[in-house]
C-alpha positions in Angstrom: 126.5 26.5 57.5 129.0 28.9 59.2 129.0 29.2 63.0 127.2 32.3 64.6 129.1 33.8 67.5 127.4 36.4 69.8 129.2 39.7 70.2 127.9 40.1 73.8 129.1 36.7 74.8 132.5 37.4 73.2 132.8 40.7 75.1 131.9 39.0 78.3 134.7 36.5 77.7 137.2 39.3 77.0 136.3 41.7 79.9 135.1 39.1 82.3 131.8 40.9 83.1 128.9 42.7 81.3 128.7 46.5 81.0 127.4 48.3 84.2 123.8 49.5 84.2 123.4 53.2 83.5 122.1 54.2 87.0 125.1 52.9 88.9 127.1 56.1 88.4 124.2 58.3 89.7 123.7 56.0 92.7 127.3 56.3 93.6 127.2 60.1 93.3 124.1 60.3 95.6 125.8 58.1 98.1 128.9 60.2 98.0 126.9 63.4 98.5 125.0 61.9 101.4 128.2 60.9 103.0 129.6 64.4 102.6 126.5 65.9 104.2 126.7 63.5 107.1 130.4 64.3 107.5 129.7 68.1 107.4 126.8 67.6 109.9 128.9 65.8 112.4 132.1 67.8 111.8 131.9 70.8 114.2 134.5 72.8 112.3 132.6 72.5 109.0 129.2 73.2 110.7 130.6 76.4 112.2 131.9 77.5 108.8 128.4 76.9 107.3 126.7 78.9 110.1 129.2 81.7 109.6 128.5 81.8 105.8 124.8 81.8 106.4 125.0 84.6 109.0 127.1 86.7 106.6 124.6 86.1 103.8 121.6 87.1 106.0 123.3 90.3 107.2 124.2 91.2 103.7 120.7 90.7 102.5 119.4 93.0 105.3 122.0 95.7 104.4 120.9 95.5 100.7 117.2 95.7 101.7 117.9 98.8 103.9 119.9 100.4 101.0 117.1 99.8 98.5 114.4 101.2 100.9 116.5 104.3 101.7 117.2 105.0 98.0 113.5 104.7 97.1 111.9 106.0 100.3 108.6 105.1 102.0 105.7 104.3 99.6 103.1 105.4 102.2 104.5 108.3 104.3 105.3 111.7 102.9 108.2 114.0 103.8 107.2 117.0 106.0 106.6 119.7 103.4 104.6 122.9 104.4 101.5 121.5 102.6 101.8 118.1 104.4 102.4 119.8 107.8 99.3 121.9 107.4 97.1 119.0 106.5 98.6 116.9 109.3 98.0 119.6 111.9 94.3 119.8 110.7 93.8 116.1 110.8 95.6 115.0 113.9 95.3 117.7 116.5 91.8 119.0 117.2 93.2 121.6 119.6 95.1 123.5 116.9 93.3 126.9 116.5 91.9 127.0 113.0 92.5 130.1 110.9 89.7 132.3 109.6 89.7 130.4 106.3 89.4 126.9 108.0 85.6 126.9 108.4 83.3 123.9 108.4 80.3 123.1 106.2 82.0 124.3 102.9 81.9 127.9 104.2 84.4 130.6 103.4 85.3 133.6 105.4 84.1 136.2 103.0 80.8 134.4 102.4 80.2 134.2 106.2 81.0 137.9 106.7 78.7 138.9 103.9 75.9 136.7 105.3 76.3 138.2 108.8 76.4 141.7 107.5 73.2 141.2 105.5 71.5 139.7 108.5 72.5 142.6 110.7 71.2 145.1 108.1 68.0 143.1 107.7 67.1 142.9 111.4 68.2 146.5 112.3 65.4 148.5 113.9 64.0 151.2 111.7 63.8 154.8 113.0 60.4 156.4 113.5 59.5 158.3 110.4 57.7 161.0 112.4 60.6 162.7 114.0 58.3 165.0 116.0 57.1 162.2 118.3 60.3 160.0 118.1 62.2 159.2 121.2 66.0 159.4 120.5 66.8 157.7 123.8 64.6 154.7 123.0 66.0 154.4 119.5 69.5 154.5 120.9 68.7 151.7 123.4 67.1 149.6 120.7 70.3 150.0 118.5 72.5 149.0 121.4 70.3 146.0 122.1 70.4 145.0 118.4 74.2 145.3 118.3 74.5 143.1 121.4 72.1 140.5 120.0 74.1 140.5 116.7 77.3 140.0 118.5 75.8 137.0 120.4 74.5 135.5 117.2 77.8 136.1 115.5 79.7 134.4 118.3 77.3 131.4 118.2 77.7 131.1 114.4 81.5 131.2 114.7 81.4 128.4 117.3 79.1 126.3 115.1 81.3 126.6 111.9 84.6 126.4 113.8 86.6 123.4 112.6 87.7 122.6 116.2 84.2 121.5 116.9 84.1 119.2 113.9 84.9 115.5 113.6 87.6 113.7 111.5 85.3 113.5 108.5 85.0 117.3 108.5 88.8 117.7 108.7 89.3 115.3 105.8 86.8 117.2 103.7 88.6 120.5 104.4 91.9 118.9 103.3 90.2 117.6 100.1 89.1 121.2 99.4 92.7 122.4 99.9 93.9 119.7 97.5 91.4 120.9 94.8 92.5 124.5 95.3 96.2 123.7 95.2 96.5 121.1 92.4 93.5 121.9 90.2 94.1 122.8 86.6 92.2 126.1 87.2 95.1 127.1 89.4 98.2 125.3 88.1 97.5 126.4 84.4 98.0 130.0 85.5 101.1 129.5 87.7 103.0 126.6 86.1 104.8 126.5 82.7 103.5 124.0 80.2 105.0 120.6 79.8 107.8 119.9 77.3 106.4 119.8 73.8 106.9 116.8 71.6 108.2 116.8 68.1 105.2 117.0 65.8 105.4 115.5 62.3 104.1 117.6 59.4 101.5 115.0 58.5 100.0 115.0 62.0 96.4 116.2 62.3 95.8 119.7 63.8 93.5 119.6 66.7 91.4 122.6 67.7 92.2 124.5 70.8 90.4 123.5 73.9 87.7 125.7 75.5 88.7 127.6 78.6 88.1 125.8 81.9 85.0 126.8 83.8 84.9 126.3 87.6 87.3 124.4 89.8 89.0 121.3 88.6 88.2 118.2 90.7 88.8 115.3 88.3 92.4 115.6 87.0 94.9 113.0 87.9 96.9 115.4 90.1 93.9 116.3 92.2 92.9 112.7 92.6 96.4 111.7 93.7 96.4 114.5 96.3 93.0 113.4 97.6 94.3 109.8 97.9 97.3 111.1 99.8 95.0 112.8 102.3 93.1 109.5 102.8 96.3 107.5 103.1 97.6 109.9 105.7 94.4 109.5 107.7 94.4 105.7 107.6 98.2 105.4 108.4 97.7 107.7 111.4 94.8 105.4 112.5 96.8 102.2 112.0 99.6 103.4 114.2 97.4 102.7 117.2 95.0 100.1 115.8 97.5 97.5 114.8 94.9 94.7 114.4 92.5 96.7 112.1 93.1 94.4 109.1 90.1 95.9 107.2 91.5 99.4 107.1 95.0 98.1 106.4 93.7 96.5 103.3 91.9 99.7 102.4 95.1 101.6 102.7 96.9 99.1 100.5 94.3 99.6 97.8 94.6 103.4 98.0 98.4 103.2 97.8 98.3 101.0 94.7 95.6 103.3 93.1 97.8 106.3 93.8 100.8 104.5 92.2 98.8 104.1 89.0 97.8 107.7 88.9 101.3 108.9 89.6 102.7 106.7 86.8 100.0 108.1 84.5 100.9 111.7 85.4 104.6 111.1 84.9 104.0 109.5 81.5 101.7 112.3 80.3 103.7 115.2 81.7 107.1 113.8 80.7 108.5 114.7 84.1 107.6 118.4 83.5 106.8 121.2 85.9 103.3 119.8 86.8 104.9 116.4 87.8 107.6 118.1 89.8 105.2 120.4 91.6 102.9 117.4 92.5 105.8 115.3 93.9 107.5 118.2 95.7 104.3 119.6 97.3 103.1 116.2 98.5 106.5 115.2 99.6 106.4 111.8 97.9 109.4 109.7 97.0 110.1 107.4 94.1 108.8 104.5 96.1 105.3 105.9 95.7 105.2 105.1 92.0 108.3 103.1 91.0 108.6 99.3 91.3 106.4 96.9 93.2 104.8 98.1 96.4 104.5 95.5 99.1 103.0 96.6 102.5 
């Protein structure tokens, strides 16, 4: 029977030792890296170089963040357009004299004048039908007294409906009414050109024309985005002084993200047309209000 020689034993006799285990190389690499770290830690020159590289990276990150913010803008605040300045003056400064159209309790100037004129005519003293026994002097005094009482009543009504005597809720309500009047489809359909039309295929179904709009538009995406902008302005002005009001800060974050979704919807539907440009230009919003991720 022939002899059996083990290959491993023959290799041991030739090399003098067995093959190294597989983890010896990794252990030596970890030891070398740890030694390099210790050397860099205790070497003042290498530590200074590391601190310098870290400071340069941090400053560069800050510069890039500032550039990104400046290119996109502020997702919360609006640029001072005439519409925004008017709403800001109504909200923030109660001492600003309101115009004749800025009345409280959903009143308008023409409606108030018509009501006061009707009241004056209704309460005016009637002349004596028997002119033979009538006293012209007494009738004249009664008319003068009636005019004076009407002036007093008119002054009292004007003080009651004056917006300067209202609270913040009344001012926000007036700004919401302005948003409906400015961005409602009943107004923009008459003053803005239509959006760019898409290419219609010949096999596409033909839809019937829509019925004309009746009354003011309060539910379109443009009106809702403008109303959210009014509420965001009110909360941001409040949070400038109340820095620890976390409840309203979260409410403002929710409103900002809801407005972002509405703006994205309007941009997609209008294809960047006149209605989208009018909305962003009038509200003074930047690309940060609808583009990317908003982190407040």
